[in-house]
MIKEVEX-505615 format. One record per residue: residue in one letter; x, y, z of N, C-alpha, C, CB in turn. Coordinates in steps of 0.001 Angstrom, whole numbers, padded with zeros to 6 digits, always signed. Glycine has a CB too. Layout:
BEGIN
AXYZXYZXYZXYZ/...
END
This chain:
BEGIN
M+000810-001210-000032-000009+000000-000008+000869+001248+000021-000950-000013+001205/Y+002049+001149+000597+002918+002350+000635+003249+002822-000781+004233+002052+001415/Y+003561+001892-001659+003974+002251-003019+002762+002825-003794+004570+000999-003764/I+001559+002271-003558+000396+002787-004207+000160+004211-003740-000816+001904-003935/A+000197+004455-002467+000008+005817-001944+001072+006805-002469+000043+005791-000409/L+002297+006338-002561+003400+007151-003103+003101+007531-004568+004762+006370-003005/V+002660+006565-005359+002408+006864-006771+001158+007768-006946+002229+005543-007563/V+000157+007523-006096-001052+008415-006161-000615+009829-005821-002207+007934-005158/F+000209+010001-004838+000740+011345-004441+001577+011920-005605+001633+011245-003109/A+002390+011105-006195+003199+011585-007369+002274+012002-008497+004189+010467-007883/G+001187+011292-008713+000221+011662-009738-000411+013014-009457-000854+010606-009848/C-000674+013282-008172-001220+014609-007761-000158+015673-008076-001607+014633-006198/I+001104+015381-007792+002189+016354-008035+002333+016607-009547+003550+015834-007434/V+002213+015524-010377+002340+015656-011826+001238+016569-012373+002279+014268-012505/A+000055+016551-011752-001062+017383-012202-000730+018855-011989-002365+017008-011453/L+000144+019160-011078+000522+020583-010822+001527+021103-011853+001126+020733-009402/Q+002287+020152-012473+003376+020575-013338+002945+021309-014619+004173+019389-013708/P+001933+020823-015373+001582+021596-016605+001111+023031-016356+000495+020869-017358/P+000228+023276-015382-000177+024677-015240+000955+025536-014688-001398+024785-014330/I+001787+025014-013815+002933+025791-013305+003859+026097-014441+003688+025033-012185/N+004198+025103-015263+005122+025331-016377+004497+026243-017434+005533+023992-017012/A+003179+026161-017639+002491+027057-018585+002580+028490-018134+001026+026659-018745/A+002430+028699-016826+002545+030074-016277+003975+030563-016485+002161+030120-014738/L+004959+029722-016195+006346+030086-016407+006588+030380-017892+007283+028962-015910/S+006041+029572-018799+006269+029754-020252+005720+031080-020747+005624+028610-021043/R+004711+031613-020129+004162+032903-020555+005185+034030-020293+002819+033198-019809/T+006074+033818-019377+007076+034819-019082+008402+034568-019824+007319+034860-017593/V+008862+033286-019844+010215+032982-020384+010195+032315-021730+010965+032102-019434/G+009063+031767-022148+008967+030987-023434+008747+029522-023171+010249+031157-024289/L+008205+028822-024139+007803+027428-024024+009046+026527-023771+007048+026981-025315/L+009983+026520-024695+011143+025663-024558+011994+026078-023348+011979+025702-025839/E+012079+027356-023100+012833+027855-021990+012233+027425-020665+012922+029342-022061/S+010886+027372-020553+010291+026884-019339+010623+025398-019097+008792+027091-019390/G+010695+024583-020170+011101+023192-020037+012520+023098-019542+010960+022460-021358/L+013453+023901-020097+014809+023887-019675+014932+024269-018200+015618+024808-020536/I+014234+025333-017814+014293+025752-016406+013743+024699-015497+013538+027043-016195/S+012650+024072-015872+012054+022992-015091+013027+021826-014875+010796+022492-015782/F+013676+021412-015934+014634+020285-015848+015907+020712-015058+015030+019791-017301/A+016350+021946-015253+017545+022415-014536+017274+022453-013028+017974+023825-015045/I+016139+022971-012641+015786+023009-011205+015629+021600-010674+014478+023814-010970/G+014990+020733-011454+014854+019354-011071+016200+018669-010860+014065+018624-012103/A+017132+018942-011785+018472+018355-011668+019173+018816-010373+019327+018737-012902/V+019050+020112-010101+019680+020612-008874+019016+019996-007625+019591+022163-008819/F+017674+019883-007692+016918+019299-006587+017358+017851-006330+015407+019353-006885/L+017606+017120-007391+018049+015677-007264+019535+015582-006892+017804+014895-008619/A+020331+016633-007253+021762+016569-006979+022059+016527-005454+022463+017780-007624/V+021256+017234-004678+021503+017300-003222+021377+015896-002591+020495+018295-002539/P+020235+015214-002733+020173+013853-002154+021187+012881-002726+018808+013284-002355/V+021528+013021-004037+022530+012186-004599+023848+012354-003889+022678+012467-006042/L+024233+013635-003669+025463+013926-002979+025462+013464-001551+025734+015365-003027/L+024331+013586-000871+024214+013231+000561+023979+011755+000807+023094+014007+001191/M+023188+011131-000002+022726+009756+000276+022958+008766-000872+021258+009782+000601/G+023421+009242-002017+023547+008376-003197+024447+007183-002939+024083+009167-004373/R+024026+006004-003407+024801+004775-003192+025405+004283-004469+023939+003690-002589/G+024944+004868-005598+025468+004406-006900+026587+005355-007340+024322+004346-007993/S+026821+005337-008651+027863+006168-009226+027357+006782-010531+029155+005345-009465/V+027141+008114-010489+026691+008797-011668+027687+008610-012815+026482+010270-011370/F+028948+008490-012489+029993+008384-013530+029958+007087-014277+031346+008548-012925/R+029239+006087-013752+029118+004792-014466+028162+004917-015644+028623+003674-013504/V+027568+006083-015822+026620+006212-016942+027309+005904-018276+026010+007640-016976/I+028608+006103-018334+029336+005831-019587+029396+004331-019892+030763+006402-019507/E+029066+003474-018903+029048+002034-019104+027691+001569-019644+029373+001315-017792/T+026709+002449-019652+025365+002035-020067+025142+002234-021531+024320+002785-019301/P+024248+001488-022163+023870+001716-023546+023233+003054-023677+022939+000637-024051/V+023495+003747-024803+022966+005090-025058+021444+005114-024965+023412+005584-026438/W+020739+004045-025383+019271+004092-025366+018761+004276-023948+018675+002811-025978/Q+019532+003940-022945+019051+004074-021547+019115+005538-021141+019905+003194-020557/W+019659+006419-021927+019671+007830-021619+018404+008535-022134+020913+008473-022212/A+017588+007783-022847+016387+008361-023463+015360+008922-022481+015728+007330-024297/G+015409+008511-021262+014450+009019-020258+014429+010555-020182+014793+008446-018876/G+015605+011148-020252+015640+012607-020145+014986+013266-021374+017099+013095-019989/V+015228+012716-022553+014651+013206-023775+013139+013054-023760+015244+012484-024961/L+012709+011845-023345+011266+011576-023297+010584+012473-022221+011009+010053-022990/G+011257+012679-021105+010704+013531-020081+010583+014992-020554+011562+013449-018834/A+011560+015450-021319+011537+016798-021829+010372+016953-022806+012875+017147-022504/F+010198+015936-023670+009081+016007-024615+007757+016033-023865+009116+014816-025596/M+007656+015226-022823+006392+015203-022025+006127+016551-021369+006454+014100-020929/V+007170+017181-020766+006980+018406-020106+006564+019520-021097+008233+018771-019368/V+007250+019637-022249+006928+020643-023210+005537+020405-023829+007994+020681-024280/S+005199+019159-024075+003862+018823-024633+002746+019176-023670+003779+017327-024978/T+002874+018865-022422+001820+019149-021442+001783+020654-021139+002050+018332-020131/T+002949+021304-021182+002964+022758-020994+002198+023476-022110+004411+023269-020940/L+002352+022969-023319+001674+023519-024465+000178+023202-024437+002302+022993-025738/A-000200+021973-024096-001577+021567-024156-002469+022040-023035-001628+020150-024207/A-001933+022064-021826-002808+022403-020640-003585+023715-020755-001955+022483-019388/P-002963+024808-021202-003733+026061-021279-004810+026037-022391-002775+027236-021517/R-004617+025135-023360-005542+025084-024511-006713+024137-024305-004794+024672-025752/I-006440+022989-023716-007489+021969-023526-007821+021684-022088-007083+020700-024173/G-007064+022286-021154-007302+022104-019730-006364+021020-019188-008786+021733-019465/V-006127+021122-017898-005254+020186-017264-005810+018784-017174-004926+020663-015937/L-007111+018662-016911-007735+017317-016818-007673+016610-018178-009228+017425-016336/A-008051+017281-019239-007980+016648-020567-006559+016307-020956-008586+017557-021620/T-005627+017216-020643-004221+016947-020939-003735+015687-020257-003361+018117-020519/L-004033+015573-018956-003507+014445-018192-004264+013133-018487-003576+014762-016698/V-005528+013219-018777-006271+011990-019163-005741+011474-020502-007823+012271-019262/A-005449+012370-021419-004901+011951-022695-003513+011401-022522-004889+013099-023676/M-002719+012051-021672-001369+011522-021414-001400+010192-020720-000571+012492-020586/I-002299+010013-019790-002436+008719-019070-002902+007642-020095-003487+008845-017842/F-003775+007970-021024-004162+007008-022031-002958+006596-022819-005234+007570-022944/G-002130+007517-023238-000903+007207-023988+000009+006353-023106-000167+008522-024445/N+000136+006648-021843+000937+005850-020897+000409+004408-020887+000886+006472-019446/L-000860+004273-020778-001458+002931-020685-001301+002099-021959-002925+003054-020357/V-001478+002765-023125-001294+002051-024381+000125+001543-024475-001624+002948-025580/M+001128+002442-024212+002526+002010-024315+002849+000934-023239+003481+003243-024161/A+002252+001101-022021+002486+000095-020992+001974-001276-021438+001812+000512-019678/A+000809-001315-022089+000256-002569-022601+001158-003195-023634-001113-002340-023195/I+001712-002368-024552+002632-002864-025570+003897-003398-024909+002979-001752-026585/I+004429-002669-023919+005663-003097-023235+005424-004421-022498+006150-001999-022233/D+004280-004526-021754+003999-005739-021040+003767-006906-021994+002805-005544-020146/H+003048-006666-023052+002682-007752-024001+003980-008335-024640+001689-007199-025141/N+004946-007468-024883+006191-007880-025581+007358-008199-024605+006631-006758-026555/G+007166-007883-023295+008236-008112-022379+009472-007308-022593+008577-009471-022409/W+009272-006058-023115+010422-005213-023435+011193-004827-022172+009965-003952-024179/F+012448-004471-022327+013305-003946-021241+013517-005011-020173+012676-002672-020603/G+013448-006253-020498+013712-007322-019533+012570-007608-018592+014905-006988-018738/L+011348-007104-018876+010191-007345-018008+009518-008682-018371+009170-006174-018125/N+008729-009192-017447+007969-010401-017703+006904-010078-018745+007330-010960-016391/V+006590-011037-019595+005530-010905-020575+004194-011058-019871+005683-011946-021709/L+003322-010059-020100+001965-010092-019622+001053-009859-020819+001729-009037-018500/P+000463-010941-021356-000250-010866-022636-001425-009868-022555-000769-012274-023042/F-001679-009205-023692-002801-008263-023858-004043-009085-024039-002588-007285-025074/D-005010-008997-023132-006209-009745-023228-007437-008820-023203-006266-010758-022114/W-008632-009411-023208-009850-008601-023332-010025-007684-022114-011088-009513-023493/R-009555-008070-020966-009693-007179-019779-008848-005940-019951-009281-007914-018473/R-007657-006084-020429-006809-004920-020663-007368-004056-021765-005397-005345-021006/M-007915-004679-022784-008577-003934-023859-009721-003148-023335-009055-004855-024947/L-010585-003771-022529-011721-003080-021933-011248-001910-021080-012559-004049-021090/G-010184-002102-020292-009680-000980-019506-009252+000206-020376-008513-001437-018658/L-008565-000091-021467-008158+000969-022391-009385+001676-023044-007241+000374-023489/V-010367+000866-023399-011596+001474-024002-012277+002387-023002-012601+000370-024471/L-012330+001918-021759-013003+002762-020710-012236+004063-020471-013123+001974-019356/V-010902+004036-020500-010103+005234-020380-010330+006137-021584-008623+004882-020240/L-010400+005556-022773-010678+006311-023959-012050+007016-023913-010601+005403-025147/A-013035+006270-023364-014364+006854-023144-014275+007999-022199-015341+005824-022612/G-013365+007902-021152-013204+008982-020239-012639+010250-020911-012322+008546-019121/I-011724+010023-021889-011188+011180-022641-012300+011866-023384-010083+010747-023630/V-013154+011073-024025-014279+011677-024775-015196+012469-023815-015105+010563-025524/L-015492+011905-022652-016328+012645-021703-015703+013940-021199-016644+011774-020536/V-014410+013892-020963-013686+015056-020431-013483+016149-021456-012351+014630-019898/V-013187+015772-022681-012866+016726-023716-014106+017324-024348-012023+016079-024763/R-015178+016549-024414-016388+017023-025108-016985+018194-024363-017432+015893-025246/R-017407+019193-025105-017983+020414-024471-019460+020466-024718-017317+021707-025011/
END
């Protein structure tokens, strides 16, 4: 239950990010707000890494380049939600993003990508995606 509560809280925090970044972008620019957001996030993470980190940041050179994609994907997500939230609303933005998350998660599970266990795509998972898609229609429709 601890991890579920942690992720629910993180989801609440994520909902704050698009409108905050959109407000910042009105002053500094769209791409600039993404850069500032990531730079502040990097500084925020640097402190606990320096104080409590058990790994080695320098070992990154030993990893395959594709594993660095998280930063690029995160930047795309931040800029996309910063752009979309003021135009379609935060709820519609995040429901659409969550739908995309779920579709990709189903593909990853079904194929066992990244060394994960294979979890076949079945009718229950399809129904879940259809219900989320219906939620998008309900949220976006005016």
